[in-house]
VMD Tcl script that draws the C-alpha trace (Angstrom):
set ca {
  {30.63 0.36 23.72}
  {34.27 -0.25 24.48}
  {36.12 -3.19 23.01}
  {35.65 -5.02 26.29}
  {32.10 -5.63 27.47}
  {31.69 -5.14 31.21}
  {28.94 -5.15 33.78}
  {27.32 -1.73 34.01}
  {27.46 -0.96 30.30}
  {24.19 0.19 28.76}
  {23.16 -1.22 25.41}
  {20.11 0.56 24.01}
  {17.89 0.64 27.14}
  {19.37 -2.49 28.71}
  {21.96 -2.32 31.50}
  {24.29 -5.32 31.51}
  {24.50 -6.92 34.95}
  {26.30 -10.25 34.75}
  {27.80 -12.50 32.07}
  {25.83 -15.75 32.04}
  {27.83 -17.64 29.44}
  {30.21 -17.35 26.52}
  {30.85 -19.47 23.43}
  {32.23 -19.37 19.92}
  {29.13 -17.68 18.52}
  {28.56 -15.10 21.23}
  {28.15 -14.22 24.86}
  {24.97 -13.99 26.90}
  {24.42 -11.39 29.62}
  {21.83 -10.94 32.32}
  {20.55 -7.38 31.87}
  {18.03 -4.96 33.32}
  {15.40 -3.41 31.06}
  {15.35 0.32 31.87}
  {11.91 0.83 30.26}
  {10.02 -2.09 31.76}
  {10.69 -3.61 35.19}
  {12.19 -6.97 34.22}
  {15.41 -8.90 33.79}
  {16.30 -10.07 30.28}
  {19.03 -12.06 28.57}
  {21.11 -10.19 25.99}
  {23.03 -12.18 23.39}
  {25.99 -10.36 21.82}
  {28.10 -11.44 18.90}
  {31.83 -11.62 19.71}
  {33.48 -8.44 18.47}
  {35.67 -10.35 16.02}
  {32.50 -11.63 14.27}
  {30.70 -8.30 13.87}
  {32.01 -8.11 10.31}
  {31.14 -11.75 9.55}
  {28.02 -11.63 7.38}
  {27.01 -15.23 8.12}
  {27.36 -14.75 11.89}
  {25.26 -11.58 11.76}
  {22.66 -13.28 9.57}
  {22.46 -16.16 12.00}
  {21.60 -13.77 14.84}
  {19.01 -12.06 12.64}
  {17.50 -15.43 11.69}
  {17.17 -16.31 15.37}
  {15.27 -13.09 16.02}
  {13.02 -13.49 13.00}
  {12.24 -17.14 13.67}
  {11.53 -16.78 17.39}
  {9.60 -13.52 17.15}
  {6.75 -15.28 15.34}
  {6.38 -17.98 18.02}
  {4.13 -17.48 21.03}
  {4.35 -20.59 23.19}
  {5.18 -20.92 26.90}
  {7.86 -23.52 26.11}
  {9.73 -21.29 23.63}
  {11.91 -18.41 24.83}
  {10.55 -15.08 23.61}
  {12.67 -12.60 21.66}
  {11.93 -9.01 22.64}
  {14.25 -7.01 20.40}
  {17.13 -7.21 17.95}
  {19.43 -4.43 16.82}
  {22.93 -2.97 16.78}
  {24.72 -0.91 19.36}
  {27.90 0.84 18.22}
  {27.96 -1.58 15.25}
  {27.71 -4.65 17.47}
  {24.62 -6.85 16.82}
  {22.59 -7.98 19.81}
  {19.48 -9.96 20.63}
  {17.27 -9.43 23.71}
  {15.48 -12.52 24.98}
  {13.37 -13.78 27.83}
  {15.45 -14.65 30.89}
  {14.81 -17.78 32.94}
  {15.91 -18.91 36.36}
  {16.82 -22.57 36.12}
  {19.34 -24.93 34.57}
  {19.76 -26.49 31.16}
  {18.67 -30.05 30.57}
  {22.32 -30.83 29.78}
  {23.36 -29.72 33.28}
  {20.56 -31.78 34.82}
  {21.43 -34.92 32.83}
  {25.05 -34.62 33.95}
  {23.74 -35.77 37.34}
  {21.91 -38.78 35.89}
  {18.70 -39.71 34.06}
  {15.28 -38.27 34.85}
  {12.43 -40.15 36.48}
  {10.33 -41.85 33.80}
  {7.31 -39.63 34.46}
  {9.54 -36.54 34.46}
  {11.07 -37.54 31.11}
  {7.58 -38.13 29.70}
  {6.39 -34.71 30.87}
  {9.50 -33.08 29.38}
  {8.99 -34.78 26.00}
  {5.31 -33.83 25.98}
  {6.04 -30.16 26.66}
  {8.78 -29.99 24.00}
  {6.63 -31.85 21.45}
  {3.75 -29.46 22.10}
  {6.06 -26.50 21.44}
  {7.42 -28.14 18.27}
  {3.88 -28.63 16.99}
  {3.37 -24.85 17.02}
  {6.87 -24.07 15.76}
  {6.39 -26.44 12.82}
  {2.91 -25.07 12.10}
  {4.61 -21.72 11.45}
  {6.94 -23.37 8.93}
  {9.99 -23.22 11.22}
  {12.44 -26.08 11.81}
  {14.78 -25.65 14.80}
  {17.57 -27.91 13.40}
  {19.68 -27.84 16.57}
  {17.48 -29.20 19.34}
  {19.66 -30.63 22.13}
  {19.80 -30.73 25.95}
  {21.86 -27.53 26.19}
  {19.11 -25.72 24.25}
  {16.37 -26.81 26.66}
  {16.11 -24.80 29.86}
  {14.36 -26.35 32.88}
  {12.37 -23.73 34.78}
  {9.85 -23.77 37.60}
  {7.08 -23.66 34.99}
  {8.46 -26.39 32.77}
  {10.98 -26.78 29.95}
  {11.70 -24.01 27.46}
  {13.41 -24.27 24.07}
  {16.25 -21.82 23.42}
  {18.52 -20.83 20.53}
  {16.84 -20.69 17.14}
  {20.09 -19.41 15.62}
  {20.21 -22.13 12.96}
  {16.45 -22.38 12.52}
  {15.20 -22.73 8.98}
  {11.98 -21.31 7.58}
  {10.62 -23.91 5.18}
  {10.22 -22.80 1.57}
  {12.75 -20.00 2.12}
  {15.85 -19.66 -0.08}
  {18.95 -21.64 0.82}
  {20.84 -19.78 3.52}
  {24.47 -20.82 3.34}
  {26.73 -23.02 1.34}
  {27.40 -25.00 4.49}
  {23.69 -25.47 5.15}
  {23.98 -29.23 4.84}
  {25.98 -29.65 8.04}
  {24.20 -27.25 10.37}
  {23.48 -28.76 13.77}
  {25.18 -30.46 16.70}
  {26.68 -33.87 15.82}
  {25.17 -35.84 18.73}
  {21.66 -34.70 17.80}
  {21.90 -34.57 14.00}
  {19.52 -36.76 12.03}
  {20.67 -39.08 9.23}
  {19.29 -36.73 6.57}
  {21.25 -33.79 8.00}
  {24.45 -35.86 7.98}
  {23.75 -36.93 4.39}
  {23.27 -33.32 3.32}
  {19.53 -33.65 2.71}
  {17.18 -30.84 3.79}
  {16.01 -30.88 7.40}
  {12.29 -30.76 8.10}
  {9.86 -31.32 11.00}
  {10.94 -34.96 11.28}
  {14.55 -33.90 11.84}
  {13.49 -32.00 14.96}
  {11.52 -35.05 16.09}
  {14.65 -37.18 15.67}
  {16.49 -34.73 17.93}
  {13.67 -34.98 20.47}
  {14.09 -38.76 20.31}
  {17.78 -38.35 21.17}
  {16.84 -36.09 24.11}
  {14.19 -38.49 25.37}
  {16.53 -41.48 25.05}
  {19.23 -39.75 27.10}
  {16.68 -38.49 29.64}
  {15.47 -42.05 30.23}
  {18.78 -43.93 30.13}
  {21.44 -41.41 31.08}
  {23.39 -42.10 27.86}
  {23.27 -41.02 24.22}
  {21.78 -43.46 21.72}
  {24.76 -42.97 19.39}
  {28.30 -42.59 20.68}
  {31.77 -42.43 19.23}
  {35.20 -41.03 19.90}
  {35.21 -39.24 16.54}
  {32.65 -37.61 14.29}
  {33.20 -40.36 11.72}
  {32.38 -43.07 14.28}
  {29.34 -41.22 15.62}
  {27.99 -40.48 12.14}
  {28.46 -44.14 11.19}
  {26.32 -45.18 14.16}
  {23.62 -42.64 13.33}
  {23.46 -43.84 9.73}
  {23.83 -47.60 10.19}
  {23.45 -48.79 13.81}
  {20.20 -49.32 15.75}
  {20.49 -48.27 19.41}
  {19.25 -50.69 22.10}
  {15.69 -49.87 23.27}
  {15.63 -47.76 26.45}
  {13.92 -50.58 28.36}
  {17.02 -52.78 27.94}
  {18.98 -50.18 29.89}
  {16.21 -49.27 32.33}
  {13.56 -51.87 33.10}
  {10.86 -49.48 34.33}
  {10.48 -47.80 30.91}
  {7.01 -48.94 29.74}
  {6.66 -50.68 26.35}
  {4.57 -47.83 24.88}
  {7.27 -45.28 25.66}
  {9.95 -47.66 24.39}
  {8.13 -47.87 21.05}
  {7.68 -44.09 20.82}
  {11.40 -43.46 21.36}
  {12.45 -46.05 18.80}
  {9.98 -44.66 16.25}
  {11.49 -41.20 16.72}
  {14.94 -42.66 15.96}
  {14.11 -44.47 12.75}
  {16.73 -43.80 10.08}
  {14.30 -42.98 7.28}
  {12.26 -39.80 7.89}
  {9.14 -41.34 6.31}
  {9.19 -44.04 8.99}
  {9.15 -41.58 11.90}
  {6.23 -39.63 13.25}
  {5.19 -37.26 10.46}
  {4.12 -34.52 12.88}
  {4.59 -33.60 16.52}
  {0.82 -33.95 17.00}
  {1.08 -37.68 16.22}
  {3.84 -38.08 18.78}
  {1.75 -36.23 21.36}
  {-1.09 -38.70 20.88}
  {1.24 -41.62 21.68}
  {2.82 -39.80 24.63}
  {-0.67 -39.21 26.02}
  {-1.26 -42.97 25.93}
  {2.01 -43.49 27.78}
  {0.86 -40.92 30.34}
  {-2.45 -42.74 30.88}
  {-0.46 -45.81 31.87}
  {1.33 -43.72 34.50}
  {-1.77 -42.01 35.89}
  {-1.10 -43.38 39.33}
  {1.73 -40.85 39.63}
  {0.15 -37.50 40.59}
  {3.23 -35.48 39.63}
  {2.51 -32.39 37.56}
  {-1.22 -33.08 37.60}
  {-2.78 -30.67 40.08}
  {-6.50 -30.85 40.67}
  {-8.69 -27.85 41.35}
  {-12.22 -27.47 42.54}
  {-14.34 -25.11 40.48}
  {-17.51 -23.69 41.84}
  {-19.07 -23.35 38.38}
  {-19.10 -26.76 36.74}
  {-18.26 -26.88 33.04}
  {-20.31 -29.42 31.06}
  {-18.59 -31.72 28.54}
  {-19.49 -29.62 25.51}
  {-17.63 -28.65 22.34}
  {-15.83 -25.31 22.43}
  {-15.54 -23.18 19.32}
  {-13.84 -19.90 18.38}
  {-14.98 -17.84 15.38}
  {-11.94 -15.78 14.44}
  {-12.07 -12.41 12.66}
  {-12.23 -13.08 8.92}
  {-9.25 -12.07 6.80}
  {-9.75 -9.12 4.43}
  {-8.57 -9.95 0.92}
  {-8.63 -6.39 -0.47}
  {-8.14 -2.84 0.86}
  {-11.83 -2.08 0.28}
  {-13.12 -0.72 3.65}
  {-16.51 -2.30 2.94}
  {-14.85 -5.72 3.24}
  {-14.28 -5.05 6.94}
  {-17.98 -4.37 7.47}
  {-18.97 -7.59 5.68}
  {-16.38 -9.62 7.62}
  {-17.36 -8.10 10.96}
  {-21.02 -8.78 10.26}
  {-20.46 -12.43 9.46}
  {-18.33 -13.04 12.54}
  {-20.78 -11.15 14.76}
  {-23.75 -13.17 13.48}
  {-21.95 -16.48 13.82}
  {-20.85 -15.78 17.39}
  {-24.32 -14.61 18.46}
  {-26.24 -17.44 16.80}
  {-23.91 -20.32 17.61}
  {-23.77 -19.16 21.24}
  {-27.46 -20.04 21.48}
  {-26.83 -23.69 20.63}
  {-26.75 -25.39 24.03}
  {-24.28 -28.10 22.96}
  {-21.69 -25.51 21.86}
  {-19.56 -23.10 23.86}
  {-18.43 -20.17 21.72}
  {-15.61 -17.75 22.57}
  {-16.97 -14.24 23.02}
  {-16.32 -11.38 20.63}
  {-14.00 -9.79 23.22}
  {-11.92 -12.98 23.47}
  {-11.36 -13.29 19.71}
  {-10.95 -9.59 18.89}
  {-7.20 -9.68 19.58}
  {-6.63 -12.22 16.81}
  {-7.60 -9.82 14.01}
  {-3.93 -8.85 13.59}
  {-2.31 -12.10 14.76}
  {-1.69 -15.20 12.70}
  {-1.32 -18.14 15.05}
  {-1.45 -21.92 14.59}
  {-4.58 -23.79 15.70}
  {-2.76 -25.32 18.67}
  {-1.96 -21.84 19.96}
  {-5.64 -20.98 19.81}
  {-6.53 -24.21 21.57}
  {-4.20 -23.23 24.41}
  {-5.00 -19.52 24.63}
  {-8.78 -19.72 24.16}
  {-9.42 -23.20 25.51}
  {-11.30 -24.29 22.38}
  {-11.62 -27.56 20.48}
  {-12.43 -26.09 17.05}
  {-11.69 -22.89 15.15}
  {-13.62 -21.28 12.31}
  {-11.51 -19.10 10.03}
  {-12.46 -17.30 6.85}
  {-11.81 -14.54 4.37}
  {-13.87 -11.92 2.53}
  {-13.39 -10.21 -0.81}
  {-16.03 -7.79 -2.09}
  {-16.44 -7.36 -5.84}
  {-19.05 -4.72 -6.68}
  {-22.38 -5.92 -5.34}
  {-21.09 -9.41 -4.68}
  {-18.95 -10.89 -1.93}
  {-16.73 -13.95 -2.13}
  {-16.51 -15.60 1.26}
  {-14.36 -18.58 2.19}
  {-14.75 -20.44 5.49}
  {-13.15 -23.49 7.05}
  {-13.64 -25.38 10.28}
  {-10.40 -26.67 11.82}
  {-9.78 -29.05 14.70}
  {-7.53 -27.06 17.03}
  {-5.56 -30.01 18.40}
  {-3.95 -30.95 15.10}
  {-5.04 -28.44 12.44}
  {-7.19 -30.99 10.59}
  {-9.79 -29.30 8.34}
  {-13.23 -30.78 8.99}
  {-15.10 -28.66 6.49}
  {-14.34 -25.88 4.01}
  {-16.40 -24.05 1.42}
  {-16.48 -20.92 -0.71}
  {-19.60 -18.78 -1.13}
  {-20.18 -16.28 -3.94}
  {-23.26 -14.24 -3.03}
  {-24.83 -10.83 -3.39}
  {-24.43 -8.46 -0.47}
  {-28.15 -8.78 0.22}
  {-27.76 -12.52 0.84}
  {-25.11 -12.35 3.58}
  {-27.55 -13.50 6.26}
  {-28.13 -16.57 4.11}
  {-24.37 -17.27 4.12}
  {-24.28 -16.93 7.91}
  {-27.17 -19.37 8.29}
  {-25.54 -21.90 5.95}
  {-22.13 -21.66 7.65}
  {-23.79 -22.14 11.07}
  {-25.66 -25.18 9.79}
  {-22.52 -26.69 8.25}
  {-20.61 -26.23 11.53}
  {-23.38 -27.94 13.49}
  {-23.45 -30.80 10.98}
  {-19.65 -31.19 10.86}
  {-19.45 -31.37 14.66}
  {-22.45 -33.72 14.79}
  {-24.18 -31.43 17.27}
  {-27.69 -32.50 18.25}
  {-29.90 -29.41 18.10}
  {-32.69 -28.95 20.62}
  {-36.20 -27.90 19.55}
  {-36.18 -24.32 18.30}
  {-32.39 -24.04 17.87}
  {-32.45 -24.65 14.11}
  {-35.00 -21.84 13.77}
  {-32.68 -19.56 15.76}
  {-29.85 -20.28 13.30}
  {-32.11 -19.39 10.39}
  {-33.32 -16.12 11.87}
  {-31.70 -12.88 10.64}
  {-30.94 -10.26 13.33}
  {-32.79 -7.61 11.31}
  {-34.46 -7.33 7.93}
  {-32.92 -3.90 7.34}
  {-29.33 -3.93 5.95}
  {-28.89 -0.22 6.72}
  {-29.74 -0.77 10.38}
  {-27.36 -3.71 10.54}
  {-24.52 -1.68 8.98}
  {-25.02 1.03 11.62}
  {-25.02 -1.62 14.36}
  {-21.77 -3.16 13.12}
  {-19.99 0.20 12.99}
  {-21.22 0.95 16.51}
  {-20.20 -2.48 17.82}
  {-16.57 -1.69 16.99}
  {-16.71 1.52 19.06}
  {-18.61 0.53 22.19}
  {-16.54 1.02 25.34}
  {-13.31 2.05 23.58}
  {-12.97 5.77 24.38}
  {-15.44 8.29 25.74}
  {-15.75 9.95 22.33}
  {-16.13 6.69 20.39}
  {-18.62 5.37 22.91}
  {-20.67 8.51 22.26}
  {-20.45 7.92 18.49}
  {-21.59 4.34 19.01}
  {-24.59 5.55 21.00}
  {-25.65 7.85 18.15}
  {-25.23 5.12 15.53}
  {-27.29 2.67 17.56}
  {-30.10 5.16 18.04}
  {-30.16 5.61 14.26}
  {-30.29 1.83 13.79}
  {-33.24 1.57 16.19}
  {-35.03 4.36 14.34}
  {-34.78 2.24 11.19}
  {-35.78 -1.01 12.94}
  {-37.41 -0.62 16.34}
  {-37.48 -4.41 16.77}
  {-33.71 -4.90 16.38}
  {-32.89 -6.72 19.66}
  {-29.09 -6.66 19.31}
  {-29.13 -2.89 18.73}
  {-31.17 -2.34 21.91}
  {-28.74 -4.50 23.90}
  {-25.70 -2.70 22.44}
  {-27.25 0.69 23.26}
  {-27.76 -0.50 26.84}
  {-24.08 -1.50 26.95}
  {-23.05 1.95 25.69}
  {-25.02 3.64 28.45}
  {-23.72 1.29 31.15}
  {-20.13 1.84 29.98}
  {-20.58 5.57 30.59}
  {-20.94 4.85 34.26}
  {-18.47 2.00 34.59}
  {-15.55 3.50 32.67}
  {-16.15 7.23 32.80}
  {-18.11 7.43 36.06}
  {-21.07 9.25 34.61}
  {-23.11 8.50 37.72}
  {-26.34 6.59 38.14}
  {-28.52 8.56 35.75}
  {-27.68 6.14 32.93}
  {-28.74 3.04 34.86}
  {-32.49 3.20 34.24}
  {-32.04 3.87 30.53}
  {-29.57 0.99 30.18}
  {-31.93 -1.38 32.01}
  {-34.79 -0.30 29.76}
  {-32.69 -1.14 26.70}
  {-31.85 -4.58 28.10}
  {-35.50 -5.19 28.96}
  {-36.63 -4.27 25.46}
  {-33.98 -6.56 23.94}
  {-35.22 -9.48 26.07}
  {-38.82 -8.78 25.07}
  {-37.82 -9.04 21.42}
  {-35.45 -11.97 21.89}
  {-35.81 -13.89 25.16}
  {-32.56 -15.33 26.50}
  {-30.27 -12.91 24.61}
  {-26.91 -13.11 26.50}
  {-25.94 -9.55 25.46}
  {-28.97 -8.22 27.35}
  {-28.10 -10.18 30.49}
  {-24.61 -8.70 30.33}
  {-26.13 -5.21 30.29}
  {-28.20 -6.05 33.35}
  {-25.06 -7.24 35.14}
  {-23.20 -4.06 34.15}
  {-26.00 -1.89 35.51}
  {-26.19 -3.82 38.78}
  {-22.45 -3.37 39.16}
  {-22.84 0.33 38.43}
  {-25.51 0.48 41.13}
  {-23.20 -1.23 43.62}
  {-25.33 -4.34 44.00}
  {-23.03 -7.38 43.74}
  {-25.78 -9.83 44.70}
  {-27.84 -8.68 41.71}
  {-24.73 -8.83 39.51}
  {-24.44 -12.50 40.45}
  {-28.06 -13.15 39.50}
  {-27.57 -11.57 36.08}
  {-24.24 -13.33 35.52}
  {-25.84 -16.68 36.33}
  {-28.11 -16.13 33.32}
  {-25.09 -15.45 31.10}
  {-23.33 -18.55 32.41}
  {-26.44 -20.64 31.82}
  {-25.86 -19.94 28.12}
  {-22.07 -20.18 28.20}
  {-20.70 -21.57 31.50}
  {-17.06 -20.94 30.59}
  {-17.49 -17.30 29.54}
  {-14.28 -15.90 31.03}
  {-15.50 -12.33 31.51}
  {-18.69 -13.48 33.19}
  {-16.72 -15.69 35.54}
  {-14.43 -12.77 36.41}
  {-17.45 -10.65 37.25}
  {-18.85 -13.40 39.43}
  {-15.56 -13.54 41.32}
  {-15.48 -9.75 41.68}
  {-18.99 -9.83 43.12}
  {-18.01 -12.40 45.73}
  {-14.92 -10.37 46.68}
  {-17.03 -7.22 47.04}
  {-19.40 -9.14 49.31}
  {-16.39 -10.18 51.40}
  {-16.73 -13.83 50.32}
  {-13.18 -14.52 49.18}
  {-13.65 -18.25 49.78}
  {-16.41 -18.23 47.11}
  {-14.27 -16.29 44.62}
  {-11.20 -18.49 45.03}
  {-12.33 -21.60 43.06}
  {-13.52 -19.38 40.22}
  {-10.25 -17.47 39.93}
  {-7.65 -20.20 40.45}
  {-8.23 -21.87 37.04}
  {-8.10 -18.48 35.24}
  {-4.52 -17.37 35.86}
  {-3.95 -16.75 32.14}
  {-6.11 -13.60 32.49}
  {-4.51 -10.63 34.17}
  {-7.63 -9.34 35.94}
  {-8.28 -12.79 37.35}
  {-4.69 -12.88 38.61}
  {-5.09 -9.46 40.18}
  {-8.26 -10.44 42.02}
  {-6.72 -13.79 42.95}
  {-3.90 -11.98 44.74}
  {-6.51 -9.88 46.58}
  {-8.38 -13.05 47.39}
  {-5.34 -14.69 48.97}
  {-4.64 -11.55 51.00}
  {-8.20 -11.46 52.30}
  {-7.84 -15.12 53.33}
  {-4.47 -14.49 55.01}
  {-2.56 -16.72 52.57}
  {0.48 -14.46 52.24}
  {2.80 -16.87 50.39}
  {0.12 -17.64 47.80}
  {-0.53 -13.90 47.46}
  {3.16 -13.21 46.83}
  {3.31 -15.91 44.15}
  {0.21 -14.48 42.49}
  {1.72 -10.97 42.60}
  {4.93 -12.20 40.95}
  {3.02 -13.97 38.21}
  {0.79 -10.93 37.73}
  {3.84 -8.70 37.32}
  {5.27 -10.99 34.63}
  {1.94 -11.08 32.80}
  {1.46 -7.31 32.91}
  {5.01 -6.60 31.74}
  {4.42 -8.87 28.76}
  {1.09 -7.20 27.93}
  {2.60 -3.71 28.09}
  {5.57 -4.84 26.01}
  {3.23 -6.10 23.31}
  {1.03 -3.01 23.39}
  {2.50 0.13 25.01}
  {-0.93 1.80 24.76}
  {-2.65 -0.92 26.82}
  {-3.49 1.58 29.53}
  {-5.40 -0.60 31.99}
  {-2.68 -3.29 32.26}
  {-0.12 -0.48 32.59}
  {-2.05 1.12 35.45}
  {-2.31 -2.23 37.21}
  {1.40 -2.79 36.65}
  {2.01 0.43 38.57}
  {0.08 -0.95 41.55}
  {1.90 -4.28 41.36}
  {5.35 -2.69 41.25}
  {4.70 -0.49 44.27}
  {3.29 -3.49 46.13}
  {6.53 -5.38 45.42}
  {8.73 -2.57 46.74}
  {9.61 -0.65 43.57}
  {7.71 2.56 44.32}
  {9.60 4.75 41.85}
  {8.92 2.48 38.86}
  {5.34 1.85 39.96}
  {4.43 5.52 40.33}
  {6.04 6.23 36.95}
  {3.69 3.68 35.38}
  {0.72 5.14 37.27}
  {1.55 8.67 36.11}
  {1.89 7.59 32.50}
  {-1.40 5.68 32.66}
  {-3.30 8.72 33.92}
  {-1.72 10.81 31.16}
  {-2.89 8.27 28.56}
  {-6.47 8.05 29.88}
  {-7.26 10.92 32.25}
  {-11.03 10.39 31.93}
  {-11.05 6.67 32.70}
  {-12.17 6.18 36.27}
  {-10.58 2.72 36.53}
  {-7.19 4.23 35.73}
  {-7.63 6.93 38.40}
  {-8.62 4.27 40.91}
  {-5.51 2.17 40.17}
  {-3.33 5.27 40.42}
  {-4.86 5.94 43.84}
  {-3.98 2.40 44.90}
  {-0.38 2.91 43.77}
  {-0.04 6.16 45.73}
  {-1.67 4.62 48.81}
  {0.72 1.66 48.76}
  {3.65 4.08 48.33}
  {2.66 5.91 51.52}
  {1.43 9.06 49.76}
  {-2.17 9.32 51.00}
  {-2.91 12.88 49.89}
  {-2.07 12.09 46.26}
  {-4.10 8.89 46.48}
  {-7.12 10.84 47.74}
  {-6.64 13.42 44.97}
  {-6.76 10.67 42.33}
  {-9.95 9.28 43.84}
  {-11.58 12.71 44.00}
  {-10.53 13.59 40.46}
  {-11.87 10.34 39.10}
  {-15.05 10.07 41.10}
  {-16.43 13.61 41.09}
  {-19.96 12.16 40.88}
  {-19.54 9.07 43.04}
  {-21.00 5.98 41.31}
  {-22.43 3.44 43.69}
  {-20.56 0.53 42.17}
  {-17.30 1.72 43.71}
  {-18.77 2.42 47.14}
  {-18.22 -0.93 48.86}
  {-14.96 -2.20 47.37}
  {-12.57 0.52 48.68}
  {-13.49 -0.52 52.20}
  {-12.27 -4.04 51.48}
  {-9.53 -3.35 48.94}
  {-6.19 -4.34 50.56}
  {-4.41 -1.73 48.42}
  {-6.30 1.13 50.09}
  {-6.01 -0.14 53.67}
  {-3.68 2.73 54.64}
  {-6.33 5.31 53.72}
  {-9.04 4.05 56.03}
  {-9.44 6.61 58.76}
  {-8.28 9.46 56.52}
  {-10.99 12.14 56.81}
  {-11.36 12.62 53.05}
  {-11.47 8.89 52.41}
  {-14.16 8.41 55.04}
  {-16.13 11.31 53.57}
  {-15.97 9.82 50.09}
  {-16.68 6.23 51.05}
  {-18.43 6.38 54.41}
  {-15.50 4.87 56.30}
  {-17.21 3.73 59.50}
  {-19.90 1.91 57.48}
  {-17.22 -0.12 55.73}
  {-15.12 -1.18 58.68}
}
mol new
graphics top color blue
foreach p $ca { graphics top sphere $p radius 0.5 }
foreach p [lrange $ca 0 end-1] q [lrange $ca 1 end] { graphics top cylinder $p $q radius 0.2 }
display resetview
């Protein structure tokens, strides 16, 4: 890069478009990501600081601190590196204005200030749970976007318990927002960030800073020795509860402030209840499937405490048993194995889990195998604040693992004060099989079902071996049925697998009536057979056990869409916009209902979600294939078809990927290539795909094409 940075320069795979801002510690550019279709913000150190070790370290600290945070109110860092010896940071880009720019026009409405403080406090709760202190929270580091506030600039963030960073560490921060302990040279901690939030909230309510002075000496004197007037003395409509919260945030002694952001959130919620008459930021939605007021629990993958591969089998078995058994307790709603699988390699605070999984409680644990014994630790945590309700360590023989599962289940039920119905305690005591060898085969198979064609075949063989050992193993029969159904759904094996899969599900229900896994298999087969009405009947049985099962709700929505009942699918999908498939079907739903503006908004949000998923996991082939469709739909045919081509190359045997590629080509006005993708993928046409192409808005341009009508019986679908 030349000594002068200009628009059009390429840094790594980012093309600089426009300088957004410049300051003493760097300049920020709007840039285009040449690998993924998105705009990003690129922060560059000034060239004269590229040799300054502290300036470089500050940029690195910002990347390291922010990369571990996953919260919608914290700007994401995508990449950090050097280009021609110049350090850079690539971050999420927002359309909006800083809080500082907004406050320059005057204070916020009281409810708006309360919502702002709540969102920032919620983000701080997760940031602090990761051991990170921002240390420079101020209005210019809070961006106001259409989706709410977002915290920027972790350049002076401090990871607690890390070594001291600089000799000047004691005076890091912005004077107007610095806490008394920072001014005094004492270490900053969570409460220092909460002080800064108090300063922000005070200014947002009153339009003025709580501490002012013409010099640093005067301002620091006020911070250390002067109490600001309560906000209500400057603005009468500030309620007493909010007044008290602000003044508690601004107490001089850290021990007199809120100890944690969670405690502040509790008080802000009380302030919000007082203002419930104001409907701002509180949309209501109608859901077709009512969710009962039950406790929601996630059993996370247990941590492996040694490299012994047998530990993984023990840990998987415990988690599997706990999910299956606790799901049968009517008063509990348990996140499915698919929902928690992604957390095996992620360490996230409880509040993150509460937001992402919609749960009230989280069970975590660890496993260490020592010879013929296993040491298992488990703890039940309240997701809202990380409070541990129960924790225990078990030291048992490998043959007694079912006993550990039963005891952990019982302790969870007791800790949550769940009233068990007749027969539920016996369910918790019952082992899935009396044969450890059969169970080990089942667990190995469970990890492989539906992953790739080859692994799905391996899973089928393992499950047949397990059933040979124990013919009355209900979970193994259900899993075998799922394997067979996946053959048709993912790899379009045709209908010959349907009867066998249904027989497996039927046998599982004979052995264990009400087994949700078996109902899922029935739903999969009915989908394979192209019978959405029967899919709905099977899904209703799954939802009777767990009404907020996200995958089951998605399938219910898909069934309604296939039946042409978009108005029935809409209330199911609208609350599920955190899931990319739900967003995709929601956009289809709006199109079918003629709600073009809503469809465009859903498409934009879907694109953002898919880009983020592909960024996190470049091998996530299904999101990538759907991204291709979305890009073409939004007018970027070249980028969309590139994603479609790469997806097919990654998974040429996956029928869903071929179908999405066909949609991308159809939207791009290339019907022959779209038909070729459909023919290549379908070969033996499965019935489950027969009705949807006739309604799919993405394939509208193909209707009337002779080959399309031959494949899908065009006139029948019109």
